[in-house]
VOPAGU-2260 file (C-alpha; in pm, 1 decimal, decimal comma):
REM VOPAGU-2260
SITE   aa  ch    i         X         Y         Z
SITE  MET   A    0    -739,1    1335,4   -2557,5
SITE  PHE   A    1    -821,9    1124,8   -2243,0
SITE  ILE   A    2    -681,0    1284,0   -1929,0
SITE  ASP   A    3    -693,3    1073,9   -1620,8
SITE  GLU   A    4    -458,7    1275,5   -1384,7
SITE  ALA   A    5    -421,5    1653,4   -1322,1
SITE  LYS   A    6    -253,0    1875,3   -1069,8
SITE  VAL   A    7    -474,1    2166,7    -940,0
SITE  ILE   A    8    -402,0    2468,8    -714,5
SITE  LEU   A    9    -710,0    2565,4    -538,3
SITE  LYS   A   10    -805,1    2856,1    -287,9
SITE  SER   A   11   -1128,2    2914,1    -115,1
SITE  GLY   A   12   -1263,5    3264,8     -66,5
SITE  ASP   A   13   -1175,4    3515,7     199,3
SITE  GLY   A   14   -1422,0    3640,3     451,5
SITE  GLY   A   15   -1560,7    3996,4     411,8
SITE  HIS   A   16   -1454,0    4274,0     662,2
SITE  GLY   A   17   -1674,2    4416,4     917,1
SITE  CYS   A   18   -1814,5    4759,5     871,9
SITE  VAL   A   19   -1794,6    5080,6    1090,0
SITE  SER   A   20   -2115,0    5279,0    1064,0
SITE  PHE   A   21   -2338,6    5490,2    1276,7
SITE  ARG   A   22   -2710,0    5563,9    1232,0
SITE  ARG   A   23   -2770,4    5922,4    1114,6
SITE  GLU   A   24   -3131,5    6012,3    1051,8
SITE  LYS   A   25   -3357,1    6310,1    1094,8
SITE  PHE   A   26   -3459,3    6362,2    1462,4
SITE  ILE   A   27   -3220,8    6080,3    1548,8
SITE  PRO   A   28   -2866,5    6253,0    1585,0
SITE  LYS   A   29   -2717,0    5985,3    1795,8
SITE  GLY   A   30   -2866,4    5651,3    1657,4
SITE  GLY   A   31   -2560,9    5446,6    1762,0
SITE  PRO   A   32   -2354,7    5189,7    1575,8
SITE  ASP   A   33   -2509,9    4998,3    1293,0
SITE  GLY   A   34   -2219,6    4839,9    1108,8
SITE  GLY   A   35   -2306,1    4494,0     966,8
SITE  ASN   A   36   -2075,7    4190,4     951,7
SITE  GLY   A   37   -1891,1    4054,7     648,1
SITE  GLY   A   38   -1998,4    3770,7     437,2
SITE  LYS   A   39   -1836,8    3425,1     440,5
SITE  GLY   A   40   -1604,6    3327,9     155,6
SITE  GLY   A   41   -1701,5    3070,8     -93,0
SITE  ASP   A   42   -1614,3    2687,1     -43,9
SITE  VAL   A   43   -1441,4    2468,6    -290,1
SITE  VAL   A   44   -1675,0    2176,0    -355,4
SITE  PHE   A   45   -1617,4    1864,7    -562,7
SITE  LEU   A   46   -1916,1    1717,2    -720,0
SITE  CYS   A   47   -1948,9    1363,2    -864,8
SITE  ASP   A   48   -2101,6    1385,2   -1204,4
SITE  ARG   A   49   -2145,3    1073,1   -1428,7
SITE  ASN   A   50   -2181,5    1302,3   -1724,3
SITE  GLN   A   51   -1814,2    1385,9   -1699,3
SITE  GLY   A   52   -1560,9    1157,0   -1884,5
SITE  ASP   A   53   -1212,2    1266,8   -1787,1
SITE  LEU   A   54   -1033,6    1539,1   -1613,6
SITE  GLN   A   55    -947,9    1735,3   -1933,4
SITE  ALA   A   56   -1089,3    2067,6   -1798,2
SITE  TYR   A   57    -831,7    2078,5   -1509,3
SITE  ARG   A   58    -532,1    1991,2   -1731,1
SITE  TRP   A   59    -549,0    2323,3   -1906,2
SITE  GLN   A   60    -682,4    2533,4   -1616,1
SITE  PRO   A   61    -518,4    2428,0   -1290,4
SITE  HIS   A   62    -560,8    2743,1   -1092,1
SITE  ARG   A   63    -914,2    2773,5    -939,9
SITE  ARG   A   64   -1036,4    3027,7    -678,5
SITE  ALA   A   65   -1375,4    3067,1    -504,6
SITE  PRO   A   66   -1517,5    3419,5    -462,6
SITE  ASN   A   67   -1463,4    3634,4    -152,2
SITE  GLY   A   68   -1739,5    3729,3      93,9
SITE  THR   A   69   -1869,9    4092,7      54,8
SITE  PRO   A   70   -1783,7    4330,2     354,5
SITE  GLY   A   71   -2054,2    4453,3     579,7
SITE  MET   A   72   -2263,8    4764,7     529,2
SITE  GLY   A   73   -2452,7    5007,1     737,1
SITE  ARG   A   74   -2803,5    4968,5     886,3
SITE  GLN   A   75   -2678,3    4640,3    1031,0
SITE  CYS   A   76   -2676,9    4481,4     682,2
SITE  ALA   A   77   -2441,0    4178,1     658,1
SITE  GLY   A   78   -2252,7    4138,0     333,4
SITE  PRO   A   79   -2348,8    3857,7     105,7
SITE  ASP   A   80   -2159,3    3522,1     119,7
SITE  GLY   A   81   -1931,8    3418,2    -156,4
SITE  VAL   A   82   -2063,0    3164,8    -421,6
SITE  ASP   A   83   -1921,6    2822,2    -379,0
SITE  LEU   A   84   -1682,0    2698,3    -652,3
SITE  VAL   A   85   -1839,2    2366,0    -771,8
SITE  LEU   A   86   -1588,1    2132,7    -961,2
SITE  PRO   A   87   -1752,9    1849,5   -1139,4
SITE  VAL   A   88   -1546,3    1526,2   -1165,3
SITE  PRO   A   89   -1636,4    1182,1   -1298,9
SITE  PRO   A   90   -1703,8     891,1   -1076,6
SITE  GLY   A   91   -1413,3     712,4    -930,4
SITE  THR   A   92   -1201,2    1026,6    -886,3
SITE  GLN   A   93    -954,2    1041,7    -604,4
SITE  ILE   A   94    -815,6    1364,6    -454,2
SITE  LEU   A   95    -465,5    1332,9    -316,6
SITE  GLU   A   96    -257,9    1591,8    -138,9
SITE  GLU   A   97      42,7    1699,1    -330,7
SITE  GLY   A   98     371,6    1595,4    -206,2
SITE  THR   A   99     252,8    1359,6      69,7
SITE  ASN   A  100       6,3    1165,3    -158,9
SITE  ARG   A  101    -240,5    1147,8     130,1
SITE  LEU   A  102    -597,8    1056,0      10,6
SITE  VAL   A  103    -817,4    1355,3     105,1
SITE  ALA   A  104   -1139,6    1246,7     -67,5
SITE  GLU   A  105   -1281,6     995,6    -307,0
SITE  LEU   A  106   -1610,1    1027,6    -524,3
SITE  THR   A  107   -1772,7     716,1    -650,4
SITE  GLU   A  108   -2158,5     785,6    -661,8
SITE  HIS   A  109   -2348,8    1037,6    -874,3
SITE  GLY   A  110   -2435,9    1353,2    -689,6
SITE  GLU   A  111   -2188,7    1307,8    -408,2
SITE  ARG   A  112   -2036,8    1636,2    -277,1
SITE  VAL   A  113   -1724,6    1688,0     -89,2
SITE  ILE   A  114   -1616,5    2033,2      64,6
SITE  LEU   A  115   -1243,9    2021,2      11,9
SITE  LEU   A  116   -1159,4    2376,2     129,2
SITE  ALA   A  117   -1386,1    2582,5     346,4
SITE  GLY   A  118   -1428,5    2960,2     289,6
SITE  GLY   A  119   -1309,1    3204,0     537,2
SITE  LYS   A  120   -1546,0    3347,4     816,0
SITE  GLY   A  121   -1663,0    3715,3     776,1
SITE  GLY   A  122   -1557,0    3978,9    1010,0
SITE  GLN   A  123   -1775,8    4155,2    1272,5
SITE  GLY   A  124   -1907,4    4513,0    1237,7
SITE  ASN   A  125   -1896,7    4783,4    1517,4
SITE  MET   A  126   -2253,1    4707,3    1624,5
SITE  ASN   A  127   -2137,7    4385,9    1795,6
SITE  PHE   A  128   -1908,5    4594,4    2025,7
SITE  LYS   A  129   -2148,2    4848,1    2175,0
SITE  SER   A  130   -2208,2    4833,2    2553,3
SITE  SER   A  131   -2298,9    5068,7    2826,5
SITE  VAL   A  132   -1941,8    5170,2    2873,6
SITE  ASN   A  133   -1857,2    5205,6    2504,1
SITE  GLN   A  134   -2167,6    5338,1    2331,5
SITE  ALA   A  135   -1999,5    5453,5    2008,6
SITE  PRO   A  136   -1741,8    5173,2    1926,2
SITE  ARG   A  137   -1521,9    5210,6    1617,6
SITE  ARG   A  138   -1393,8    4866,4    1643,4
SITE  THR   A  139   -1428,7    4589,7    1377,1
SITE  THR   A  140   -1267,8    4257,9    1284,8
SITE  PRO   A  141   -1133,3    4166,3     944,2
SITE  GLY   A  142   -1265,1    3868,4     747,6
SITE  TYR   A  143   -1067,9    3544,4     798,6
SITE  PRO   A  144    -848,6    3420,2     492,4
SITE  GLY   A  145    -971,7    3108,3     303,6
SITE  GLU   A  146    -793,7    2783,2     279,1
SITE  GLU   A  147    -559,5    2692,5      -8,4
SITE  GLY   A  148    -350,6    2399,4    -127,1
SITE  SER   A  149    -212,1    2189,5    -413,5
SITE  PHE   A  150    -382,2    1874,4    -491,7
SITE  ARG   A  151    -352,1    1575,5    -748,1
SITE  ILE   A  152    -675,4    1453,0    -900,5
SITE  VAL   A  153    -652,4    1085,2   -1012,1
SITE  LEU   A  154    -939,4     909,1   -1208,0
SITE  LYS   A  155    -987,6     538,1   -1161,1
SITE  THR   A  156   -1260,6     422,2   -1392,4
SITE  ILE   A  157   -1542,8     233,6   -1231,1
SITE  ALA   A  158   -1623,4     -75,2   -1428,4
SITE  ASP   A  159   -1733,1    -424,3   -1374,7
SITE  ILE   A  160   -1505,7    -591,9   -1633,4
SITE  GLY   A  161   -1155,1    -488,9   -1724,3
SITE  LEU   A  162    -994,4    -621,2   -2051,9
SITE  VAL   A  163    -642,0    -727,6   -2032,0
SITE  GLY   A  164    -411,1    -842,2   -2310,1
SITE  TYR   A  165    -112,5    -792,4   -2543,4
SITE  PRO   A  166    -138,2    -519,0   -2824,7
SITE  ASN   A  167    -343,1    -632,9   -3125,5
SITE  ALA   A  168    -499,2    -911,6   -2928,7
SITE  GLY   A  169    -853,1    -793,9   -3013,3
SITE  LYS   A  170    -950,8    -594,9   -2700,4
SITE  SER   A  171   -1083,4    -299,0   -2899,7
SITE  SER   A  172   -1264,9    -518,2   -3153,2
SITE  LEU   A  173   -1444,8    -707,2   -2877,3
SITE  THR   A  174   -1542,3    -375,9   -2720,5
SITE  ASN   A  175   -1681,7    -252,0   -3045,1
SITE  LEU   A  176   -1891,2    -574,9   -3081,4
SITE  LEU   A  177   -2028,1    -594,1   -2744,9
SITE  THR   A  178   -2086,2    -235,3   -2650,8
SITE  ALA   A  179   -2191,5      94,8   -2808,1
SITE  ALA   A  180   -1851,7     231,1   -2761,9
SITE  ARG   A  181   -1628,2     281,7   -3079,0
SITE  PRO   A  182   -1265,6     272,2   -2994,2
SITE  LYS   A  183    -998,4     314,3   -3253,8
SITE  MET   A  184    -903,8      -6,9   -3434,5
SITE  ALA   A  185    -605,9     -47,2   -3672,1
SITE  PRO   A  186    -367,6    -334,3   -3775,4
SITE  TYR   A  187     -67,4    -212,3   -3577,8
SITE  PRO   A  188      16,3    -226,9   -3214,9
SITE  PHE   A  189     -58,1      21,9   -2949,1
SITE  THR   A  190    -365,8     151,7   -3127,5
SITE  THR   A  191    -534,3     217,1   -2788,8
SITE  LEU   A  192    -373,5     498,4   -2609,5
SITE  HIS   A  193    -632,5     549,5   -2332,2
SITE  VAL   A  194    -911,9     377,5   -2144,2
SITE  ASN   A  195   -1238,8     322,5   -2348,0
SITE  VAL   A  196   -1553,4     245,4   -2131,3
SITE  GLY   A  197   -1854,7      66,0   -2287,8
SITE  VAL   A  198   -2177,3     -76,9   -2157,5
SITE  ILE   A  199   -2299,2    -430,7   -2256,2
SITE  GLU   A  200   -2684,5    -434,7   -2236,2
SITE  TYR   A  201   -2894,1    -739,4   -2136,1
SITE  PRO   A  202   -3255,1    -655,7   -2244,0
SITE  HIS   A  203   -3405,6    -990,7   -2119,4
SITE  VAL   A  204   -3285,6    -929,6   -1761,6
SITE  PHE   A  205   -3298,1    -547,7   -1769,4
SITE  GLY   A  206   -2937,1    -524,8   -1673,0
SITE  ARG   A  207   -2620,2    -384,7   -1794,0
SITE  ILE   A  208   -2246,3    -440,1   -1736,9
SITE  VAL   A  209   -1967,7    -170,4   -1762,2
SITE  MET   A  210   -1650,8    -280,5   -1945,3
SITE  ALA   A  211   -1323,7    -100,2   -1963,1
SITE  ASP   A  212   -1067,6    -150,0   -2235,4
SITE  ILE   A  213    -721,1     -44,0   -2148,8
SITE  PRO   A  214    -408,8     -19,4   -2352,9
SITE  GLY   A  215    -204,7    -341,5   -2426,3
SITE  LEU   A  216      50,1    -484,0   -2180,0
SITE  ILE   A  217     391,6    -612,7   -2293,3
SITE  GLU   A  218     681,8    -774,0   -2107,7
SITE  GLY   A  219     856,1    -514,0   -1892,3
SITE  ALA   A  220     573,9    -274,2   -1858,8
SITE  HIS   A  221     662,1    -226,3   -1504,0
SITE  ASP   A  222     989,4     -83,2   -1631,1
SITE  ASN   A  223     796,1     166,4   -1852,2
SITE  ARG   A  224     838,4     -40,0   -2166,0
SITE  GLY   A  225     566,8      13,9   -2418,8
SITE  LEU   A  226     298,8     241,2   -2256,4
SITE  GLY   A  227     394,7     137,1   -1903,6
SITE  HIS   A  228     129,2      -3,3   -1656,2
SITE  GLN   A  229       0,0     316,1   -1497,0
SITE  PHE   A  230    -329,2     279,5   -1670,9
SITE  LEU   A  231    -395,3     -47,8   -1470,9
SITE  ARG   A  232    -542,4     168,2   -1199,6
SITE  HIS   A  233    -853,9     206,1   -1426,3
SITE  ILE   A  234    -923,7    -178,1   -1362,6
SITE  GLU   A  235    -842,7    -180,6    -988,5
SITE  ARG   A  236   -1231,2    -157,3    -914,7
SITE  CYS   A  237   -1324,9    -418,5   -1158,4
SITE  ALA   A  238   -1502,6    -736,6   -1038,1
SITE  LEU   A  239   -1372,1    -947,7   -1310,7
SITE  LEU   A  240   -1060,4    -942,2   -1533,4
SITE  VAL   A  241   -1087,9   -1079,4   -1887,0
SITE  PHE   A  242    -770,5   -1196,1   -2062,8
SITE  ILE   A  243    -783,6   -1167,1   -2435,7
SITE  ILE   A  244    -520,2   -1407,7   -2571,3
SITE  ASP   A  245    -418,7   -1429,6   -2936,7
SITE  MET   A  246    -444,1   -1803,7   -3015,1
SITE  ALA   A  247    -286,7   -1746,3   -3362,5
SITE  GLY   A  248      64,9   -1704,8   -3211,1
SITE  SER   A  249     133,0   -1352,1   -3379,5
SITE  GLU   A  250     489,1   -1230,5   -3381,3
SITE  ASN   A  251     615,6   -1584,7   -3305,4
SITE  ARG   A  252     474,2   -1565,2   -2950,6
SITE  LYS   A  253     294,2   -1858,3   -2778,9
SITE  PRO   A  254     -34,2   -1810,1   -2613,2
SITE  TRP   A  255      89,7   -1959,5   -2271,5
SITE  ASP   A  256     378,5   -1727,7   -2275,2
SITE  ASP   A  257     157,4   -1426,6   -2318,6
SITE  HIS   A  258     -61,4   -1548,1   -2033,5
SITE  ARG   A  259     246,4   -1592,6   -1808,3
SITE  ILE   A  260     369,7   -1243,6   -1884,6
SITE  LEU   A  261      27,6   -1083,1   -1824,0
SITE  GLU   A  262       6,8   -1254,6   -1489,7
SITE  LYS   A  263     363,0   -1148,5   -1403,4
SITE  GLU   A  264     285,0    -776,6   -1489,7
SITE  LEU   A  265     -29,4    -767,5   -1287,8
SITE  ARG   A  266     151,0    -917,4    -980,9
SITE  LEU   A  267     423,5    -668,9   -1024,4
SITE  TYR   A  268     175,0    -375,1   -1024,5
SITE  SER   A  269     -49,1    -494,3    -734,5
SITE  LYS   A  270    -110,1    -813,3    -553,0
SITE  ILE   A  271    -474,0    -713,7    -503,6
SITE  LEU   A  272    -526,2    -682,6    -877,4
SITE  ALA   A  273    -346,8   -1012,5    -949,5
SITE  ALA   A  274    -592,7   -1179,8    -703,0
SITE  LYS   A  275    -904,7   -1087,9    -875,8
SITE  PRO   A  276   -1112,2   -1349,5   -1049,6
SITE  ARG   A  277   -1080,8   -1381,0   -1427,4
SITE  LEU   A  278   -1199,1   -1539,0   -1748,7
SITE  ILE   A  279    -959,0   -1631,4   -2040,0
SITE  VAL   A  280   -1092,2   -1548,3   -2392,6
SITE  ALA   A  281    -919,5   -1729,8   -2686,8
SITE  ASN   A  282    -955,1   -1487,0   -2978,8
SITE  LYS   A  283    -869,3   -1528,5   -3348,0
SITE  MET   A  284    -998,9   -1892,5   -3359,1
SITE  ASP   A  285   -1089,4   -1832,2   -3730,4
SITE  LEU   A  286    -721,5   -1889,0   -3814,6
SITE  PRO   A  287    -595,5   -2245,4   -3901,8
SITE  ALA   A  288    -322,6   -2250,2   -3634,6
SITE  SER   A  289    -552,1   -2155,2   -3350,1
SITE  ALA   A  290    -707,0   -2496,2   -3297,5
SITE  GLU   A  291    -386,5   -2678,1   -3202,0
SITE  MET   A  292    -274,9   -2380,6   -2996,1
SITE  LEU   A  293    -594,6   -2397,0   -2808,9
SITE  LYS   A  294    -552,6   -2765,0   -2714,3
SITE  GLU   A  295    -213,4   -2712,5   -2593,0
SITE  PHE   A  296    -324,6   -2399,4   -2412,6
SITE  LYS   A  297    -596,7   -2572,0   -2224,9
SITE  SER   A  298    -359,7   -2851,9   -2116,4
SITE  ARG   A  299    -136,0   -2592,1   -1956,5
SITE  ILE   A  300    -402,0   -2381,6   -1779,2
SITE  LYS   A  301    -682,6   -2482,4   -1560,1
SITE  ASP   A  302    -902,6   -2163,2   -1578,2
SITE  LEU   A  303   -1204,2   -2121,6   -1785,9
SITE  VAL   A  304   -1122,2   -2069,1   -2154,0
SITE  ILE   A  305   -1389,7   -1941,3   -2386,9
SITE  PRO   A  306   -1295,7   -1954,9   -2766,1
SITE  ILE   A  307   -1420,7   -1668,8   -2985,6
SITE  SER   A  308   -1351,3   -1497,6   -3304,3
SITE  CYS   A  309   -1400,6   -1114,0   -3343,4
SITE  TYR   A  310   -1375,1   -1151,5   -3723,4
SITE  SER   A  311   -1636,5   -1419,0   -3774,5
SITE  HIS   A  312   -1847,9   -1340,7   -3447,4
SITE  GLU   A  313   -1807,8   -1699,7   -3332,0
SITE  GLY   A  314   -1870,8   -1755,3   -2968,8
SITE  LEU   A  315   -1982,5   -1392,4   -2889,0
SITE  GLU   A  316   -2317,8   -1492,8   -2747,8
SITE  ASP   A  317   -2162,0   -1754,9   -2524,1
SITE  LEU   A  318   -1919,8   -1502,3   -2403,5
SITE  ARG   A  319   -2206,1   -1249,7   -2319,0
SITE  MET   A  320   -2382,6   -1507,1   -2093,3
SITE  GLN   A  321   -2052,0   -1607,3   -1928,6
SITE  LEU   A  322   -1968,5   -1243,3   -1852,7
SITE  TRP   A  323   -2319,9   -1192,1   -1698,2
SITE  LYS   A  324   -2284,7   -1509,5   -1480,7
SITE  ALA   A  325   -1938,8   -1408,9   -1366,6
SITE  VAL   A  326   -2044,6   -1057,7   -1259,0
SITE  LYS   A  327   -2412,2   -1080,7   -1163,2
SITE  GLY   A  328   -2467,2   -1454,6   -1109,9
SITE  SER   A  329   -2467,4   -1666,1    -801,3
SITE  PRO   A  330   -2140,3   -1733,5    -605,5
SITE  ALA   A  331   -2133,0   -2085,3    -748,0
SITE  GLU   A  332   -2136,9   -1942,1   -1115,4
SITE  ARG   A  333   -1855,7   -1688,9   -1055,1
SITE  PRO   A  334   -1497,6   -1779,7   -1122,7
SITE  GLN   A  335   -1256,4   -1851,1    -868,0
SITE  PRO   A  336    -925,8   -1660,8    -806,0
SITE  PRO   A  337    -651,9   -1723,6   -1061,3
SITE  VAL   A  338    -446,5   -2048,2   -1086,2
SITE  LEU   A  339     -73,8   -2021,7   -1166,7
SITE  ILE   A  340      41,4   -2173,4   -1481,7
SITE  GLU   A  341     215,6   -2516,8   -1463,8
SITE  GLU   A  342     534,9   -2379,5   -1605,8
SITE  ASP   A  343     547,4   -2132,6   -1321,3
SITE  THR   A  344     491,9   -2401,2   -1067,6
SITE  ALA   A  345     769,6   -2626,3   -1243,2
SITE  SER   A  346    1006,8   -2347,2   -1245,1
SITE  SER   A  347     942,1   -2268,8    -877,6
SITE  HIS   A  348    1019,4   -2634,8    -797,5
SITE  LEU   A  349    1330,8   -2619,6    -997,8
SITE  ALA   A  350    1448,3   -2307,1    -818,3
SITE  LYS   A  351    1387,2   -2469,6    -475,6
SITE  LYS   A  352    1588,8   -2778,2    -589,0
SITE  LEU   A  353    1875,8   -2553,6    -709,3
SITE  SER   A  354    1867,9   -2361,0    -384,9
SITE  LYS   A  355    1882,5   -2683,1    -185,8
SITE  ALA   A  356    2169,2   -2815,2    -404,6
SITE  LYS   A  357    2359,3   -2501,3    -335,2
SITE  LYS   A  358    2308,2   -2513,0      25,8
SITE  ALA   A  359    2403,1   -2881,8      46,1
SITE  PRO   A  360    2775,4   -2844,2      -7,0
SITE  VAL   A  361    2798,1   -2557,2     230,7
SITE  LYS   A  362    2650,9   -2775,7     496,8
SITE  ALA   A  363    2903,4   -3047,1     412,1
SITE  LYS   A  364    3193,8   -2803,6     444,3
SITE  LYS   A  365    3056,6   -2683,2     783,3
SITE  SER   A  366    3028,4   -3060,0     892,0
SITE  SER   A  367    3380,0   -3117,0     772,5
SITE  THR   A  368    3509,8   -2816,7     942,0
SITE  LYS   A  369    3341,0   -2912,9    1266,2
SITE  LYS   A  370    3489,2   -3266,5    1233,9
SITE  ALA   A  371    3834,0   -3115,0    1159,4
SITE  LYS   A  372    3805,2   -2891,1    1466,3
SITE  SER   A  373    3675,6   -3162,8    1684,8
SITE  ALA   A  374    3973,6   -3401,3    1588,7
SITE  PRO   A  375    4256,2   -3209,3    1745,5
SITE  LYS   A  376    4047,1   -3172,5    2059,7
SITE  THR   A  377    4027,2   -3541,4    2092,9
SITE  ALA   A  378    4396,8   -3567,1    2025,6
SITE  VAL   A  379    4457,5   -3325,9    2303,4
SITE  LYS   A  380    4238,1   -3517,0    2538,9
SITE  ALA   A  381    4417,3   -3833,5    2431,0
SITE  LYS   A  382    4745,9   -3676,0    2515,3
SITE  LYS   A  383    4634,1   -3552,6    2859,2
SITE  LYS   A  384    4483,6   -3896,1    2963,9
SITE  PRO   A  385    4822,2   -4088,8    2953,7
SITE  ALA   A  386    4986,6   -3818,3    3133,3
SITE  ALA   A  387    4728,2   -3866,0    3421,4
SITE  ALA   A  388    4770,9   -4237,0    3398,0
SITE  LYS   A  389    5143,8   -4211,9    3468,2
SITE  LYS   A  390    5066,8   -4002,6    3785,8
SITE  LYS   A  391    4828,6   -4252,8    3911,8
SITE  PRO   A  392    5082,2   -4538,5    3986,6
SITE  ILE   A  393    5323,8   -4309,9    4175,9
SITE  ALA   A  394    5272,6   -4356,1    4546,8
SITE  VAL   A  395    5427,6   -4030,3    4628,6
SITE  SER   A  396    5109,7   -3853,0    4484,6
SITE  LYS   A  397    4899,9   -4042,4    4753,3
SITE  LYS   A  398    5143,7   -3956,9    5025,5
SITE  ALA   A  399    5170,5   -3605,4    4921,8
SITE  LYS   A  400    4812,0   -3545,2    4996,6
SITE  PRO   A  401    4832,2   -3640,7    5355,1
SITE  SER   A  402    5157,0   -3450,6    5390,2
SITE  VAL   A  403    4988,2   -3140,6    5265,3
SITE  LYS   A  404    4719,3   -3198,8    5528,5
SITE  ALA   A  405    4967,4   -3252,4    5789,5
SITE  ARG   A  406    5132,4   -2921,7    5709,8
SITE  VAL   A  407    4808,7   -2756,1    5713,2
SITE  SER   A  408    4717,2   -2937,4    6038,0
SITE  GLY   A  409    5054,4   -2837,5    6192,6
SITE  LYS   A  410    4993,2   -2480,9    6112,6
SITE  LYS   A  411    4657,0   -2504,8    6291,2
SITE  LYS   A  412    4804,4   -2684,2    6587,7
SITE  ALA   A  413    5068,4   -2424,4    6631,7
SITE  PRO   A  414    4847,3   -2206,8    6854,6
SITE  LYS   A  415    4761,1   -2529,0    7068,6
SITE  ALA   A  416    5124,5   -2553,2    7157,9
SITE  LYS   A  417    5098,4   -2270,9    7396,9
SITE  PRO   A  418    4900,4   -2463,0    7664,5
SITE  SER   A  419    5158,7   -2733,7    7644,4
SITE  VAL   A  420    5414,1   -2477,7    7736,8
SITE  LYS   A  421    5196,5   -2370,3    8032,4
SITE  LYS   A  422    5168,5   -2737,2    8151,0
SITE  LYS   A  423    5548,3   -2779,5    8152,9
SITE  ALA   A  424    5584,8   -2434,7    8349,6
SITE  THR   A  425    5350,1   -2563,7    8623,7
SITE  PRO   A  426    5593,1   -2816,6    8774,8
SITE  VAL   A  427    5880,8   -2545,7    8777,1
SITE  LYS   A  428    5659,7   -2316,5    8992,4
SITE  LYS   A  429    5570,4   -2611,8    9212,1
SITE  VAL   A  430    5943,6   -2698,5    9242,6
SITE  ALA   A  431    6032,9   -2342,9    9331,4
SITE  ALA   A  432    5756,2   -2328,6    9599,0
SITE  ARG   A  433    5888,2   -2660,4    9753,7
SITE  ALA   A  434    6223,3   -2513,1    9763,3
SITE  LYS   A  435    6124,9   -2199,5    9960,2
SITE  SER   A  436    5927,5   -2407,2   10194,4
SITE  LYS   A  437    6223,6   -2613,9   10278,3
SITE  LYS   A  438    6443,3   -2311,0   10355,3
SITE  LYS   A  439    6187,1   -2185,3   10597,6
């Protein structure tokens, strides 16, 4: 059984306690305190080991604990430290914190070590507390507790090439022919239940390529149909994806439909994975219906298509060289990012046209409503204009304006009437003065 995910509960060792001790020897009755310190607890260490294939050891034994430190001893002897708990994992392992899914560590190279949980520090003995004031201390400190936590270990296989295809498309057969791996092969779907990793050797250039075979994808794998698509994480690190397409049209399927569905499932899983460069391998070319299917398939897809037959071994050498160029070759020899199928582009154009057609009547309705609303406004303005035209020929309106001004000016001239009264009063005073002067 291949295990690529496991949950573990880990704890580092506790520190040893400090010791209370006094030196008692012949002729030295008061030798003073000599209690030693406690030892440090063991760490929890993850080690990247290429000899490990999966995480099966942690599936059945999830609880792991490092040894504690030894308490201190007399004669100023410190306790030994606890031994580190070393947990070997295969390359490509990620350690996530349970609950939050926070990435804690990632091991990719052989021999890489990561201290996940540090052991507790040891306590101090009474020899550390002696002084001129306190020459016989009985004080010590306990050891510090170790760290603990729950983690999820996830394996992401490190490979150069990842095989993607429908069940029974020939992925396991191709792995069996090109590598020394021997995956299970049978004439029924979902034969491959876990990832199989093989190595393609190139003796003439002293090189090698690691290839990963994953279970088959079907339509709706993102909804957990078939075996789901969780195993796609094993090809996230691949530099090249190889699509194995059945050109014989098994189960009344068309090769271009299979390619479209595989592209869709990769895109729904991860955009980064869907953007990786790829090659398309047309398998089962020994069957009679494959030649016509291949012609129509090439007319629909612009990517590089390599025809092979795992039954007759046709085109295998050409495929080996193309894989080497695609992975280890120059940038000009490597394939470009994927190109969408013409049907997908056509469907997208149709969808845009339909969306525009749906939006068009809505705009027409809005414009009609605007016109309908604007019509009564013009009518109202038209009614107001003749009313204003009737008022213009009336002369009273012109005279009314100065009359209003006159009234306003009259109100303003009212206070000026007072000096007019004074002017009229002056001759009265003068007349009275003249009358008095006559009497005299």
